[in-house]
C-alpha positions as CSV (number, residue, x, y, z in Angstrom):
1,M,0.0,-0.1,0.0
2,H,2.7,2.4,0.8
3,S,4.1,1.7,-3.0
4,F,1.0,3.4,-4.1
5,N,0.4,6.4,-1.7
6,L,3.9,6.7,-2.6
7,L,3.2,6.8,-6.5
8,I,0.3,9.1,-5.9
9,A,1.9,11.9,-3.8
10,V,4.9,11.9,-6.1
11,H,2.4,12.6,-8.8
12,V,0.7,15.6,-7.0
13,A,3.6,16.8,-5.9
14,G,4.7,17.5,-9.6
15,K,5.2,20.6,-12.1
16,D,1.8,20.1,-14.1
17,A,-1.1,19.7,-11.9
18,F,-3.6,18.2,-14.9
19,V,-0.8,15.7,-15.5
20,G,-0.3,14.9,-11.7
21,R,-4.4,14.7,-10.9
22,W,-4.8,12.6,-14.3
23,R,-1.8,9.9,-13.0
24,A,-2.9,9.6,-9.4
25,E,-6.0,9.1,-10.6
26,L,-4.7,6.3,-12.6
27,W,-2.9,5.0,-9.7
28,F,-6.1,5.0,-7.6
29,N,-8.0,2.8,-9.9
30,W,-4.9,-0.1,-10.2
31,M,-5.4,0.7,-5.8
32,R,-8.9,-0.7,-6.6
33,R,-8.2,-3.2,-8.8
34,F,-5.6,-5.2,-7.0
35,R,-8.0,-4.8,-3.8
36,V,-5.3,-2.7,-1.7
37,K,-7.6,-0.5,0.9
38,P,-6.6,3.5,0.1
39,S,-5.8,5.5,3.4
40,T,-6.1,9.1,4.4
41,H,-3.3,9.8,2.7
42,T,-3.9,8.6,-0.3
43,F,-7.9,10.7,-0.3
44,T,-5.5,13.6,1.1
45,A,-3.3,13.7,-2.0
46,L,-6.2,13.5,-4.0
47,I,-7.8,16.4,-2.2
48,A,-4.6,18.3,-2.4
49,V,-4.2,18.2,-6.2
50,C,-7.8,19.2,-6.9
51,A,-7.7,22.0,-4.5
52,R,-4.2,22.7,-6.5
53,L,-6.2,23.1,-9.8
54,G,-9.0,25.1,-7.9
55,D,-11.7,22.2,-8.4
56,S,-13.6,22.4,-5.3
57,A,-16.0,19.9,-6.8
58,G,-13.6,17.1,-7.0
59,A,-12.3,17.9,-4.2
60,E,-15.3,17.4,-2.8
61,F,-16.1,14.1,-4.3
62,W,-12.9,12.6,-2.7
63,Y,-13.2,13.4,0.4
64,Q,-17.0,11.8,0.3
65,L,-15.3,9.0,-0.5
66,M,-12.6,8.9,2.0
67,E,-15.4,9.2,4.5
68,D,-17.7,6.5,2.5
69,E,-14.6,4.3,2.9
70,G,-14.6,4.9,6.7
71,C,-11.0,6.8,6.5
72,K,-10.9,9.8,9.3
73,P,-9.7,13.3,8.0
74,T,-6.4,14.6,9.1
75,R,-5.7,17.8,10.0
76,S,-3.4,17.9,6.4
77,T,-6.7,16.9,4.9
78,Y,-8.3,20.1,5.9
79,D,-5.2,22.0,5.2
80,A,-5.3,20.5,1.2
81,M,-9.1,22.0,1.3
């Protein structure tokens, strides 16, 4: 799981936020395909890239999915929003 989180975080932190978001979501889908449960860190990274792009609806989508998955937001999650 840590490997997926690292890949998502690296893509989110890249210079091109649009490409980073696309790649992060791609890795998230791979996590699902391999039945790897995403963590709060996974969702926080996805929320952060949406916020960086000014996509509040996207950030809200990931936040809701995070809650649906039973992950509890951290201070970092709220800071990202």
